[in-house]
N, C-alpha and C positions, 0 to 999 in steps of 0.2 A: 435608540429604544430596542430592548431585547424582550421578546415575549416567550416565556417558558410555558408551554401548553401541555398539560397532562392528559393522558388517556383519551377519553371521548371528547375532550375539549380541544384537541389538536385542530379539528376543522374550524372551530370558533376562532382559534389563533390565526388560521389562514385568512379567514374573513376579516378579522381586525387588521391584519397587516395590509390587506388589499384596500380596505376603506381608509386606513391611515395614509397610505401612499397617495390615493386619489385626492384626499382632502388637504393634505399638507405637503406632499412630496417627500415625506420622511419614509425611508425604506427600512422598516424594522427587521431585526434578526429574529427568525422564528426557530425555536428549539423544542425538540421532542426529547425530554430528558432520558438518559440511560437508566438512571436510578430514581426511585421515588421513596425508598426507605432511607437512603443516604444522600450524600451530596457529591457531585462531580466538582470537586474543589478547583481543579485545574481549569475547567471550563468557566467557572464563576470568576476565577482570578483573571482569565483572559478577557472576559467581558469588561473589566475595569478599564482596559486600554482605550476603548473607543465607544463606550456606552455610558449614558448618564442616568438611565431609567430602566429598571427591570420590572416587567409585569408578569405575575404568575396567574395562570388560569387552571384551576383544579376542579375536577368533577367530583368533588366531595365537600365535606365540611371544612371551613376555614380554621376553626379552633384546633390548634395542635397539628395542623396539616403541613404539607410540603411548603407552601408559601411562607409560613412562619419560620421554617428552617432557613429558607433563602434570606429572609429579612434579618434573621439573627446573624447569618454569615456576614452580611454587609453592614451590620450594626455600627461599627466604628469607622466606616468609610464615608465618602461623599456620595456613594451610590444611593439613589432614591429607589425604593421598592414599593410597589402597589400590588396587593393580593386580591384576587377575585375567587369566590367560591360560595358555597351555601352557608347560610346562617345555621347555627346549631339549634334546630327545632324539629319537631315531628311534623312532617307534611303528609297528611292523609288525603287521598283522593284529590289530586291536584291536576290542573291543566299545565303541562310542561312549559308552554310559552309564558304563562302568567307567573309561574314560579321563577323562571329565569329573569323575567322583567323585574319582579319584586326584589331580587337579589343583585340587580345591576349586572346581569350576565348576558346581555344582548350585545351583538357586535357594535351597534350604534351607540349604546350607552358607554361601552368600554372605550371606543374610539373618541367620543366626546370628552371623556374624563382624561384620556391621554393628552388630547389637544390642550385641555385646560392646564395640565401639569407642564407641558412644553411651553405654553404661553407665559406661565408664572416664572419659569426658569429664565426666559428671555428678558423679563422686566428688570 
């Protein structure tokens, strides 16, 4: 599992890595990307050697975002990609914790979903 965590979501990536290792023993690779407007194609190519799942965590809207670029890059390969970010909607006067939970952006939610993906791959 590789976790590419953008900007303010890097600490979330750290927490997910920690919880994933505690729960499953899987030691995920955590990446703070060099580029967010382009792709580090060499890094993405290198991940194919020993990863089966790439998770993107972006502190912005999913639609047209960084995660979609990653998914498009891996589109014709065996790599599974799961993107996390905000729905494209106007959020006025929100409680941050509630907004994150509604968008499945808590470390527990993400860790549980990664575990489900890993379990499906093993079946």
